[in-house]
N, C-alpha and C positions, 0 to 999 in steps of 0.2 A: 504493500500500500504506500509506503514511504517513497518508493521508486516512482510510482504513478504521480504522486503529488509533486515530486521534484521535476518530473517532465512537464507537468502542467505549468508550474511556476516559471521554469526556465523558458518555456515556449512563449508565455505571456510577456515576460521581460524582453525577450528578443524582438517580439512583434512591436511592442510599444517603443522601444529604442529606435527601431528602424523607421517607424512612422514619424516620431517626433523629431529625430535628428537628421534624417536623410530625406524621406519622402515629403514631409510637410513643407519645408522651406522651398524645395524645388518645385512642387506643384503649385504653391502660392504664386511664385514668380512667373512660372510658365502660363498659368491660367490668366493672371493679370495682363501679361503680354498679349496672349491670344485675344482677350476681350478688347484691348486697344486696337489691335490689327483688324479685328472683326468690325468694330464700331467705325473705323475710318475707311472701311471698304478695301483694305489691302488684300485680305484673303480672297474676296470676290474677284479682284483684279488678277491675282495669281491663278485662280481657278480658270478664268476666261482665257488667260494666256496659254495654259497647258492643255485646254480642251482639244484644239486641233491636233496636238501631238498624240494624245491618248485615245482619241475617237477610233482610229483603225484597230485598236486592241479591244474594243468593246466597252470602253469606259465612257459613260455619258458626262456631260458638263458638270452636273451636280455631284457625280461620283468623285470628281477631283477633290471636292471639299471633304468627302469622307476620308480620302487618303491623307489629306493635310491634317485632319483632326486626329488620326491615329499617330502620325509622325510627330505632331506637336503637342497633343494633350494626353490621350490614353487610348487603350484598346476599346474601351466602352464608348468613347465619344462619337464614333461613326454611327451609333444606333440612331441618333437624331436624324442624320442625313438619310439613312436607310428607310426610316419611317416616311420621310418625305417622298422618296423614290417609290415606296410601296403605294402611296396614295395619289401620286400625281400622274400615273399612267406610264411611268418609265418601263420600257420593254423588260419582260422577265429575264430574257437572255442577257441583257446588259446589267441587270441587278446581279445575276450570277457571276459575271465577269468582275464586277466591282467587289462583291463579297470575297471572291477568290483572291483578289489583290490585297484587300484589307487583312485577310487571314495570313497572308505571306509576309507582309512588311513588318518592320519593327514598331513597337509601341512606346510612346514617349515616357509613360509612367514607369517603365523599366529601364529604358536607355539612359535618360538623364541622371537618375540616381547612380547608375553603375559607371558613369564617367568618372566618379570619385575613386574608383578602384582600377582605372586603366583601360576601360572600354574605348575603342577607337571609333569616335562618332562618324567620321567621314566615310570610312569603309563600310560601316553598318548601314548608313543611308544609301550608299551606292549599290551595295548588294541587295538591299531591300527593293530598290527600284528595278534592278535587273530581274531578280526573282519574281517580283510582283508582275512585271510585264509578261514573263513566261507563263505565270499562273493565269493571268487574265486572258491572254490570247488563246491558250490551250482550252480554257473553259469556254470562251466565246465561240471558237471555231470547231471544237470537237465535243467536249463533255456536255455542253448545254445547247447543242445545235438543234435539238428537238423542241426547245422552248420558243415561245413567241418572240418575234423581233419587231412586231407592229405596235404602234403607240399613237395615242391621240395627244400626247404631251408635246411640248415644244423643245425637248432636250436642252433645257436651259443650264447655264452655268450657275453655280451657287450664288444666290442673291442674299445680301444682308442689308439691313437698314442702317443708315448712318444716323446714329442716335444723337439727340441734343445734349446728352449728359456731358458733364465736365470730365476732363482727363482724370482728375483725382477720383471722382465717383466711379468711373469705369474701372480704374485700377483696384479700388476697394471691392467692387462687385466681383471682379475676377479673382481677387485674393480670397474672398469668402467662398467662392466655388472651389478653389483649390483646397482650402481647409476641409470642406465637406467631402471632397474626393478622397483626401488622405484619411480622414477619420472613418469613413465608411469602409475603408479597406482593413480596419483593425480586426473585426470578427473573423473574416476569411483568413487573414494572416495568422491569427492565434490558432485557429483550427487546423490549418494546413501545416504550419510549423510543428504543431503538436503531433500530427499524423506522421510527419517525416521523422521526428525525434523518436516516436514509438517504433517505427520501422528500423531505425538505427539500433535502438535498445534491444529489440528482439532478434537482431542479426540478419534481417531481410536484406538490408542495404549491403552488408558485408558479403552476403551470398552473391548478390548482383555484381559487386565489385570483383569478386573472385572469378565469376563465370565470364565477365566481359573484359577482364584485364588484358587478355591476349589481343583482342580487337583494338582496344584503346592504345595499347603499346605500339601497335603498327601505325597508329595515327599520331604517335608522339604525345599522348595524353596520359595524365596520372589516373590511377584506378578510381580515385576520389571523384573524378568528373562524372561518374555514374550518379552521384547524389543530386547535383543540380539538374541533370538530364531527366532522371526519374521524377524529381519534384515538379519540374515544369509540366510534364505530361499528366501527372497525377493531380496536381493542385493548382496549376496555372503559373503565369509569368511573375506575378507579384510574390507568390510563395517562393518561387525559384530564386528571385532576387534576395529574399530574406535569408535563404540558405547560403547563397553563393558569396555574398559580401563578407560574412564572417570567415568563410573558407580562405578567401584571398587575404583578409586582414591577419589571420593567424599563420599564413604561409603554406597552408595545405594545397592551395592552387596559386598560380601566378596570373598576372594580367594577360600574358601570352596565351595561357591555357584558355582563359575566358574568351579572348578574341578568336581562338581557333574553333570553339564550339558555339560562338554567338549566332552564326547563321542558322543553327539548329534550334536553339533554345529561346531566342528573342523574337517572338512572333505570337499572335493570338491563337494559333491552332492547338488548342488543348480543350479539355472538357469544359472548363470555366468560360473560356473565350467564345467557343462555338455556341454555348448555351445563351450567353448574353447577347451576341449578335443576332441569333435566330429569333430573339424576342421582339425584333423590330416589326414582324408581321407575318401573315400567312404566306405571301408570295416569296418573301425572303427565306422562310423556313423550307419552302418547297424546292428551292434550288441549292440547299445546303450540300447535298451529295455531290453534284458536279463541281460546286465551288471548292469543296474539300479535296476532291481528286486533283483539281488544278493546283490548289495550294500545296499539296504534298509534293508535287513535282517542282513547283517554284521554290519550296524550302530545300529540297535536295540540291537544286542549283546553288542556292545561297550557301548551304553547308559546304559544297565542294569548293566554292570560291574562297571561303574563309580558310579552309584547310590549305589551299594553295597560297593565298596571300600571306598567311602567318606561319608558314612552315619553318 
């Protein structure tokens, strides 16, 4: 019983420290910045500029905004845009392509905190774009080709209102949203870190490390890399971050190791991410299967690129 209580307390402490000292300050600043860019129309301008580039890959104008939300806010932020696409008549086939790209690219709520332990931002963004393009075009051209591509919508770029709020008010509103995002992550972090700590205490992680060690050695990775990889797919990117940062801080992993596996573990394709994004609506949920197939291939491309770049 004492062992169980110790695991619970240690998991809660790790989650709170991660949220208060890493996630909270970064999310407050990033959300405040996003609010200013949104209110001044900068995001809409960027979306319109990128629309002609991404349209051949099946990404509609408003889909560009979903991509920017994932890259600059969090994996859950594109839900708002997917809801709009669900309701405004965007072709189902293009929704599938957008969802595939969102599932493949990196999410800001994991990327920005992990910059503090040596994650290479520019390579992560570049491989996200390459992998996302692969995922979207494969989904649009092959996996979702049976879906409708007809629409009564005007395939618009993301539109935002330029609000009359003062700069200070906009910054404060964005900061408050950042606080809310950080605080709402506490329950899932506590539960998932507790799950992973339990798996470690019962020897499950050690068994995985032993069985996968030969494969990881061939990729020049330590056996402990099994822990963040398993955590990511079992409990999501935020929990993976909560496990990985202490591993790097105590020397069990290096920043080089992190960058080598970043293409595999920094994306929303996990049980938590898929469930959240599918909540956007019926049509979004209906194209989850082709989008996931495309995202798997896009993530494999990202994984290979990171292993080559950081060899």
